C-alpha angles and dihedrals in degrees: 000000000000123000126208120216121211115228116236114242113259122233090257091056093047096053097072091051091051091048091050092049091048090050092050091050092049091051092049090050091049090050092051090049092051090049090051092053092046093048095089091053090048092050090047091051094048094046100044101030113025093033097056090042091055090046089052092058091043095051090048088067094055136087096224128159099187149315097300095036122097119263111235119190109243105173114207095332092109090059094045089050090053093050091060096038114111090203091058091048090051090049091053092050092048092048091051092048092048093048096044092050099038102046100058093042094048097043098043094039093047092048092051091049090048092050090051092050090048088062086063098226121186110293094016092138091056091048091052091051090048091053089062091064095097089050090057092054117085123234089258098043095054097060092042091056091051092046085067091047095052099035119121090257093028134126097274095052089043089055092050090048091050093055093047101260093130097162093051091047090065093061115127096216099179100041101040119095089216096059108022096087091044090056091052091050092048093051091047092051093048092048096050107031094074094051092049090048091055091051092048090049092056090052094048090051089064094058118108107259090212090070093057093042091052091049090050091051089051089057100259112154124214094268094056092042090053099050103025100041115013097039097050092044092052095041095114092050091045087057091054093050090046090054091051092048091048091053091048093049096046101036108026107034091085089087090060091049092048096052098038110035107355087226094300165170092058092328091302091139100030114126132178094264092055092042091063090057095041095053094044102043107018101037100026093232101132095161091052091047090053090051088056088048091053091053089046089053091052091049090050094052093047091047093050092049091049093049091047090053094048095049100037116125115257101204 
């Protein structure tokens, strides 16, 4: 019976294996080092993002009147109460109306302003600086300014009276259920269009000027250049701005409602964002307010996914 002997690896054959092992060890050490440096950011994310989100879902299952009140487990009763609440239904309708009206006006209007600024007309630097005016106003100052505009003896009614529209000048904009929500929408649009226009302008400035010049030489007017060239090229960025505007309209417009109309009259201007505040601080129903916040969170996630799908690039 024959036996085969295995030849021992020579030193030349062993060197590549040692080099490979050393390279693997160095990569593992580098990965551990990178994980160590990213650990503070991970802890920060878990503590300030995942933690409050988990607390939100937990508080929504409680019957809780405030910080010093006892927390009583309530299961899903907060959610079932909301589903039969006419105030909640009205808040959903108002939020949908506000979003459907605000988003197209802000996005299209801001894009048109940005295209005009990208043409660098005379005084374009002053216009860009002027567009930053809403950014300089705090969340409380903006509604207070417009409370003077829409007051019974305010600037808008004074303007209508000056041009002879006496009947229109008697409109009670902030306390009428026919106009209160429209005022909220108008203020929201004014406060966010300029910021979106600045962001669109920065994106349009990165476009290759040769593309627009070639289109102009081919006889394309401004209207065709806007919608057939600039808009498709900036579609991904338009989606990002639309997401930001959607989040502002749905989650942050409650401050405008609080300072202008307080949700009235008869909940005519109440939206979901304001309802979270109203239940928590005005009615001492913290658990119920967090249930609204959970539903608002779900609406936000669904809305962001829908916007991402609509504005995704198709090439």
